[in-house]
Backbone as CSV, one residue per row, in Angstrom:
resi,resn,N_x,N_y,N_z,CA_x,CA_y,CA_z,C_x,C_y,C_z
1,UNK,11.127,15.423,-11.546,11.792,14.740,-11.709,13.108,14.502,-12.434
2,UNK,14.011,14.307,-13.013,14.438,13.190,-14.139,15.657,12.057,-12.850
3,UNK,14.844,11.164,-13.807,16.469,10.239,-12.966,16.863,8.893,-13.928
4,UNK,17.981,8.317,-14.374,18.312,7.628,-14.956,18.459,6.171,-14.793
5,UNK,17.678,5.590,-15.346,17.761,4.317,-15.401,18.900,3.068,-15.872
6,UNK,18.935,1.983,-15.492,19.818,1.175,-16.057,19.646,0.193,-15.932
7,UNK,19.585,-0.953,-17.381,18.850,-2.589,-17.109,19.693,-2.817,-18.129
8,UNK,19.242,-4.522,-17.137,19.925,-4.963,-17.811,20.083,-6.995,-18.564
9,UNK,20.733,-7.437,-18.802,19.599,-8.320,-19.372,18.416,-8.274,-19.922
10,UNK,17.769,-9.242,-19.903,16.242,-9.442,-20.532,15.750,-8.231,-20.610
11,UNK,16.133,-7.440,-18.689,15.392,-5.900,-18.504,15.974,-5.648,-19.561
12,UNK,16.402,-5.009,-20.717,16.464,-4.029,-21.475,15.320,-3.877,-22.425
13,UNK,14.517,-4.754,-22.789,13.321,-4.945,-23.113,12.324,-3.976,-23.104
14,UNK,12.872,-2.637,-21.503,11.650,-1.751,-20.888,12.738,-0.537,-21.938
15,UNK,13.538,-0.666,-22.407,14.455,0.966,-22.413,13.278,1.478,-24.164
16,UNK,12.953,0.798,-24.541,12.033,2.198,-25.334,10.854,2.751,-24.916
17,UNK,10.386,3.036,-23.648,9.866,3.473,-22.846,10.591,4.983,-22.356
18,UNK,11.923,4.950,-22.097,13.033,5.965,-21.852,13.430,6.743,-23.204
19,UNK,13.121,8.182,-22.217,13.712,9.128,-22.573,14.814,9.214,-23.102
20,UNK,15.438,9.019,-24.426,16.555,9.551,-24.963,17.680,7.820,-24.427
21,UNK,16.303,6.660,-25.156,16.970,5.764,-24.498,18.882,5.020,-26.052
22,UNK,18.866,3.857,-25.429,20.616,3.523,-24.654,20.480,2.911,-25.284
23,UNK,21.583,1.320,-25.446,21.591,0.425,-25.493,21.431,-0.199,-23.303
24,UNK,21.632,-0.137,-22.967,21.283,-0.341,-21.558,21.019,0.754,-20.263
25,UNK,20.595,1.713,-21.078,20.009,3.181,-20.190,18.761,4.262,-21.294
26,UNK,18.551,4.942,-20.177,17.989,6.264,-20.237,16.999,6.404,-18.723
27,UNK,16.703,8.043,-20.099,16.364,9.283,-18.732,15.064,8.904,-18.775
28,UNK,14.737,9.519,-17.684,13.079,9.343,-17.025,12.747,10.390,-16.443
29,UNK,11.002,10.671,-16.742,10.994,11.678,-15.574,9.839,11.607,-15.451
30,UNK,10.260,11.350,-13.496,8.683,11.353,-13.178,8.291,12.116,-12.204
31,UNK,7.351,11.947,-10.973,6.977,13.524,-9.946,7.717,12.509,-9.225
32,UNK,7.921,14.011,-8.237,9.191,13.631,-7.020,7.694,12.949,-5.864
33,UNK,8.142,12.251,-5.432,8.412,11.823,-4.484,7.416,10.530,-5.118
34,UNK,8.042,10.181,-6.144,8.207,8.835,-6.966,8.617,7.627,-5.840
35,UNK,8.689,6.657,-5.743,9.550,5.104,-5.176,9.603,4.290,-6.147
36,UNK,10.869,3.437,-5.997,10.911,1.859,-6.950,10.339,1.426,-7.558
37,UNK,8.509,1.112,-6.154,7.734,0.507,-7.324,7.002,0.386,-7.497
38,UNK,6.958,2.487,-8.001,6.278,3.518,-9.013,7.281,3.197,-10.566
39,UNK,8.308,3.593,-9.621,8.894,3.397,-11.339,8.726,1.817,-12.545
40,UNK,8.809,0.733,-11.605,8.964,-0.214,-12.066,7.310,-0.314,-12.784
41,UNK,6.403,-0.113,-12.017,4.775,0.239,-12.598,5.228,0.652,-14.099
42,UNK,5.553,2.055,-14.233,5.741,2.875,-15.440,6.511,2.677,-16.094
43,UNK,7.559,1.259,-15.810,7.650,0.531,-16.692,7.643,-0.721,-17.751
44,UNK,6.708,-1.184,-17.223,6.086,-1.890,-16.905,7.057,-3.313,-16.783
45,UNK,7.663,-3.421,-15.328,9.101,-3.888,-15.548,8.304,-5.210,-14.616
46,UNK,8.711,-6.468,-14.194,7.309,-7.364,-13.558,8.691,-7.854,-12.621
47,UNK,8.566,-7.749,-11.559,9.399,-7.705,-10.288,8.664,-9.221,-9.983
48,UNK,8.707,-10.049,-10.795,9.113,-11.610,-10.625,10.430,-11.879,-11.556
49,UNK,11.308,-10.944,-12.804,12.029,-10.771,-13.135,13.598,-10.038,-12.682
50,UNK,13.240,-9.816,-12.142,14.095,-8.428,-10.842,15.012,-9.129,-9.860
51,UNK,15.947,-9.700,-10.013,17.251,-9.725,-8.044,17.448,-9.092,-7.524
52,UNK,18.133,-7.623,-7.970,18.305,-7.005,-7.566,18.410,-5.178,-7.857
53,UNK,17.785,-4.567,-7.331,17.399,-3.224,-7.018,18.255,-2.144,-6.877
54,UNK,19.027,-1.578,-7.067,20.126,0.275,-6.530,20.014,0.848,-6.895
55,UNK,20.477,2.381,-6.496,20.026,3.547,-6.666,21.840,3.914,-6.293
56,UNK,21.860,4.211,-7.476,23.467,5.146,-6.818,24.494,3.586,-6.901
57,UNK,24.388,2.967,-6.996,24.996,1.280,-6.836,24.692,1.270,-4.450
58,UNK,23.941,1.188,-4.630,24.029,0.946,-3.377,21.370,-0.164,-3.204
59,UNK,21.693,-1.308,-2.986,21.036,-1.710,-3.060,19.649,-0.777,-2.704
60,UNK,18.219,-1.351,-2.757,17.270,-0.471,-2.037,15.849,-1.429,-2.464
61,UNK,14.767,-1.036,-1.374,13.797,-1.706,-1.654,12.932,-1.157,-2.539
62,UNK,12.149,-1.594,-2.922,10.602,-1.483,-3.512,9.912,0.336,-3.268
63,UNK,9.720,0.079,-1.646,9.744,1.103,-1.162,10.444,2.453,-0.488
64,UNK,11.540,2.308,-1.466,12.526,3.954,-1.535,11.862,5.196,-2.053
65,UNK,12.021,6.231,-1.988,11.576,7.470,-2.893,13.657,8.312,-3.340
66,UNK,12.901,7.665,-4.376,13.552,8.493,-5.785,13.721,10.087,-5.505
67,UNK,14.829,10.632,-6.489,15.118,11.936,-5.704,15.996,12.090,-7.416
68,UNK,15.350,13.478,-7.546,16.189,13.825,-9.030,17.764,14.197,-9.920
69,UNK,17.464,12.954,-9.857,19.441,12.946,-10.755,19.677,11.116,-10.671
70,UNK,19.382,10.747,-9.234,20.260,9.333,-9.029,19.677,8.410,-10.255
71,UNK,20.018,7.324,-10.205,20.827,5.795,-10.841,19.995,4.988,-10.754
72,UNK,18.945,4.519,-11.115,18.231,3.742,-10.639,18.541,1.991,-11.769
73,UNK,19.383,1.194,-11.106,19.465,-0.081,-11.633,18.642,-0.859,-11.557
74,UNK,18.873,-1.790,-12.480,17.609,-3.454,-12.888,18.246,-4.324,-12.782
75,UNK,19.001,-5.731,-12.449,19.040,-6.457,-12.193,18.228,-7.733,-12.133
76,UNK,18.390,-8.422,-13.836,17.732,-9.670,-13.804,17.575,-11.345,-12.842
77,UNK,17.295,-11.596,-12.370,17.499,-13.244,-12.346,18.091,-13.968,-13.529
78,UNK,19.021,-14.723,-13.107,19.970,-14.920,-13.919,20.363,-16.714,-13.666
79,UNK,19.799,-17.821,-15.225,19.622,-18.554,-14.566,20.590,-19.381,-15.949
80,UNK,21.099,-20.868,-15.158,22.124,-21.287,-16.431,23.070,-22.577,-15.153
81,UNK,23.734,-22.951,-16.095,24.273,-23.778,-15.825,25.756,-24.252,-16.217
């Protein structure tokens, strides 16, 4: 299956592993039955860097199974003052 990955902030460093990588998004080929956690591992994303994960605009957890055509977004922890 093919899903779109959207990465924000410092998480954009993982884009080179995406197919057709762009500035904040790209496509990734994954087997059917892949979970959000599986996708994180494939991309090499350290979950301590992630504040929020969504699929098609809906907040999800790591055990959520992805479907063909989904858009999976990763939002980083934010610091500052």
